[in-house]
C-alpha positions in Angstrom: 88.4 95.9 83.7 85.5 97.6 84.5 84.7 101.2 82.7 82.0 103.6 83.6 79.4 104.1 80.7 75.6 105.7 79.9 72.4 103.2 80.0 69.6 104.1 78.1 66.3 103.1 79.7 63.4 103.0 78.8 60.6 106.3 79.8 59.9 105.9 83.5 62.0 102.4 84.3 65.2 103.7 85.9 64.6 102.8 89.8 63.7 99.4 88.0 66.7 99.5 85.8 69.1 100.8 88.8 66.9 98.1 91.3 68.0 95.1 88.7 71.8 96.1 87.9 72.1 96.5 92.3 71.1 93.1 92.9 72.7 91.7 89.4 75.8 93.3 91.6 76.7 95.8 89.1 77.8 99.6 90.6 74.5 101.8 89.4 74.9 105.3 89.7 71.0 107.1 88.9 71.9 110.9 89.9 68.8 112.2 91.3 67.5 116.0 93.3 64.4 117.1 93.7 62.4 118.6 92.3 58.4 120.8 92.9 59.1 118.8 96.8 59.8 115.2 94.7 62.5 112.9 93.7 63.6 112.4 90.6 66.1 111.5 87.8 68.6 114.5 87.3 69.6 112.9 84.2 66.1 111.2 82.9 65.7 107.9 81.1 70.0 107.5 81.9 72.1 106.3 84.1 75.9 105.4 84.7 77.3 101.5 84.8 80.1 100.2 85.8 80.6 96.6 83.7 83.8 95.6 81.8 82.4 95.8 78.0 82.8 93.6 76.2 82.2 90.2 78.6 79.2 92.2 80.4 78.0 93.8 77.6 74.9 91.1 76.4 73.6 90.9 80.2 73.8 95.3 80.1 72.0 95.0 77.0 69.9 93.2 77.1 68.9 93.8 81.0 64.8 94.6 80.8 64.0 97.9 80.9 67.3 98.9 79.0 66.7 100.7 75.7 70.5 100.7 74.9 73.5 101.8 76.2 75.5 105.0 74.4 78.2 104.9 72.1 78.4 104.3 68.3 79.6 101.6 65.9 83.4 99.9 67.7 80.9 100.0 70.7 79.9 101.8 73.6 81.6 105.4 74.8 83.5 104.8 78.6 82.8 107.6 80.2 85.8 109.2 82.3 85.1 108.2 86.3 85.8 111.8 87.2 82.7 112.6 85.3 80.5 110.4 88.0 82.4 111.8 90.9 81.9 115.4 89.7 78.6 114.5 89.5 78.8 113.3 92.7 80.4 115.9 94.4 77.3 118.2 94.4 75.8 116.1 96.3 74.3 116.3 99.6 72.0 113.4 101.6 72.1 111.1 97.9 70.4 114.2 96.3 72.0 116.6 94.1 72.1 120.0 95.1 71.9 123.1 93.2 74.1 125.8 94.0 72.3 128.9 92.7 74.3 131.9 93.6 78.6 130.4 93.7 79.6 128.8 96.8 76.8 128.2 100.2 77.3 129.8 103.0 79.6 128.8 106.1 77.9 129.9 110.0 79.6 133.2 110.5 80.2 134.0 106.8 78.9 137.6 105.3 76.2 136.5 103.2 73.4 138.8 101.3 69.5 138.7 100.0 68.9 138.5 96.5 65.6 137.3 95.5 62.3 138.9 97.5 61.4 141.9 99.2 64.6 142.1 101.1 66.6 141.6 98.7 69.8 143.8 99.0 70.3 143.3 102.8 73.1 142.2 104.0 74.0 140.2 106.8 75.9 137.2 109.1 74.6 134.0 107.8 74.1 132.4 111.5 72.7 128.2 111.2 70.8 127.3 109.3 67.1 125.6 110.4 64.7 123.0 109.9 65.4 120.6 106.6 68.2 122.4 105.4 66.0 124.3 103.7 65.6 128.3 106.0 68.3 129.4 107.1 68.5 132.7 110.5 71.0 135.6 108.9 71.3 138.7 112.0 71.1 141.6 109.6 72.9 144.7 111.0 71.1 147.9 108.5 71.6 151.2 110.1 71.2 151.2 114.2 69.1 148.1 114.2 70.2 144.9 114.2 68.1 141.5 114.3 67.9 137.7 113.5 65.7 136.6 110.8 64.4 132.9 108.7 65.0 133.4 104.9 65.2 130.7 103.3 68.8 129.3 101.6 67.9 129.8 98.5 67.5 133.3 97.8 71.2 134.0 99.6 74.7 134.9 97.8 77.6 134.3 99.7 79.9 137.9 99.5 
């Protein structure tokens, strides 16, 4: 019966290992995120692989690019499915998303700017603009009411 395990890949071989296991019919999960405008492994040098231990162990262990299967003297250490599901739950469009200031605001939510020169301003979340990096908020500031475009990661839900 298949279970999830962690494999350690050789340096910079995550993509090769992922491709080889997919071609071999295995279920592999290599979480990724955007770092400095490039898609990078979330856990460099590691991936989650579902396989039947001990039946498929030798195949996994000797796949090109695999350094080792993480475990101890008794064999590889199984990972609870909830761990993999929890990481997958943080994905949006196949990439891990960091929510720096708690829950992500939705249209109509009250928000507060928490970074930059507009720090402390409050408003209403209006809509996402472009590639989900920028958002439009409606500011209610003293007697002024206006729209503002700002980076989404500089906001928190009030």
